[in-house]
N, C-alpha and C positions, 0 to 999 in steps of 0.2 A: 886572833883578834885582833891584827890588826887590817885581814885581809876583810874581817867586816869590818873594820872602821869606811876602810877606804869604796867598799860597795856600795855603802852611805853614804859616804861621801859623793860620789857617781849620782846613785841617787835624786842626790836633791840635786847636782848639778843637770839633768835632764828633766827633772820637775819644770826648773827655777828658766829652764830655755824653751818649756813647751809655750803654749797660747796664753791658758791661763793667768789671770792677772794675780801675780803675787804678794801677799800677804804684806797689807801698807799701803798696797798701792796707789795712786793718789786717783778718785774718777776725773776726770774734764767735761764730763757730760753736763755735773748742778753746775760749773760754772759757766753752758751757752747759753743759745736761747735758743728757744726751739719755735718749728711751724707747722703745718701741714697740709696738706692738700685742702680738707673742707675739716671742717667738725659737728660729727653726729650729735641732732639735738636730744640733749636729756639735761637735767638741771642735775649737779654744778656740771655743768659744760667740760666734755672731756678731751679737751683742748692740749693741742703737742706740754707745753709745759710739765703735765701730767708725768708725763715719764720721764722726767729727769726729776723730779721733788724727792726722790730716797724714797720711798714708799711700793715695797714687795710684792705690797699683793696682790694677788691673779685672779682672786675671785671679781669682776666687777663692780659686783650689787656690794661688797665691803668696803673698795676705795675705789674707787674709776681709773680707767690707763685711758689714754691718748685715745683715740676710736676718728676713724675719718667717716666719710659714709660712701655709699658703693661707687667709688673712684677710678677712674680709667686716663691715665694709672692715681692709686693710689702714695701719695709718699709724706716719710715725717723729716726733716731739717732739721739738724744740727750747727750754728756757727760757732764755731769753740773759738772764735776771736781770736787767732791766731793760728797759726798752721804749725802741726804737727807731725809726726812721723807717727805710727798707731802703730802699736804692739796687736792688740785684739779690741774686740767691740763684745759687750756681753749685753745681751735682750732678755729679759725677763716676760714669756709670754704669759698673752693669759690662758687659765685653768678649767674657769668651772661650763665654758664651753668655747666651740667651735679654732681650736688650737692649728688645726688643720690649714685657716688661711694666713698662717705666716710658709704655707710651702710656697717657695720660687722667688718669696721676700731677694728681693736684690742689697746687700749694703756694701755704700759705697766713698769712698772718698779723694777728694780734691780742692783741689782753688776755685771750683768755677762753681757760682751762686747758683745757678739754675741747675744742681744737682746733675751732669749731665759728667761723672766723676767718672773713674776706673771703681772695678768692682775689686770687692774685698773676698769677697764669695758671695753665695748663696745657700740659703737657707732651705735646706732639703732634710731635716731630721727633727721633726716637733712634739717629741715624746716624751722630753723634759720642760720644764718651767724655763731652764738656764738653757742660754745659747748664748755657746760661744762661738765668732766667728774671728778666724784669724788673718789680723792686714799684713801682718809681714815687713814694718817699717814703713809701710804708704802711705805717702804725705798730701798733706791738704788741711784747709781751713774749714772745710764745710763735712757735713757727715751725713748720710742720704740712708734708708731706707726706705725699700721703690715694690709695688709690685704692679709692671707696667706690661703684664702679657695676658691682662683680664681685668674687668672690673669688677672687685676688691671690697671687703671692709678692711681698712689696715688696724690694726688693735696693737698696742705698747704697753705692758705695763711698766718698763722700766729701764731702761738702756742707758749703758755705762761705753766711756773710751780710757782703752788706757795707753800711754804714751811710750813707746818701746825705746827703752831707756838704755844703751851699749855702755856694754865696759869695758873697759880695756886688755882688763887683762884676760889671758887662757886660762882654761881650767881641762888637763888632761885627765884622764882616766883610760886605766888600763889592766 
C-alpha cells in the first residue's frame, strides 16, 4: 500500500511538472489586448479579440475565430500588459476545415512589441484541436503566433497563456 501511495504521489508530481496547465491555473490571455496582421472580411469581424474571448468552439461558423487575410507574414499578437515567465501557451485550432494551416506557425514570447522575440515552439502536429506549446519559463510581455515562411490565413479559435510558477520546495521520488 505504501508503494502505491508513493507511485501515485510521484505520478502527480510528474504530471504537475509537465507543460500542461494545472487545474485552477489562471489564463493570462483573457486580460490581455490582442491584435493581428489583418482581418478577414466577414460579419461579425473575426478580429484578434475573438481568440481570447473564452469561447472554445472550433467550428468557425458557430463562433468566429480570429482570422487574418492571406498574409505573409500572418501574425497574431497579445500584449499581456506585464512581463511574465510563461510555462505554456494553449492554442485551440479550427476543426471544421483547414487545421493544417497552423503547421509551421511559431509561438514567440518577449519584450519586443514588433514580434521579433524568442521562439517558444513551432506547431508541427494539428491532429487535435487543442495544441500545447511549452515555453519553459521564457519571459516577456508580448506573445505572438506567426506564420512567416509562406503566405497563409492564420486562424486561432482560442489562445491561452499560463505563467510559470516556481515552487521553492523540491520533491524527491524514488
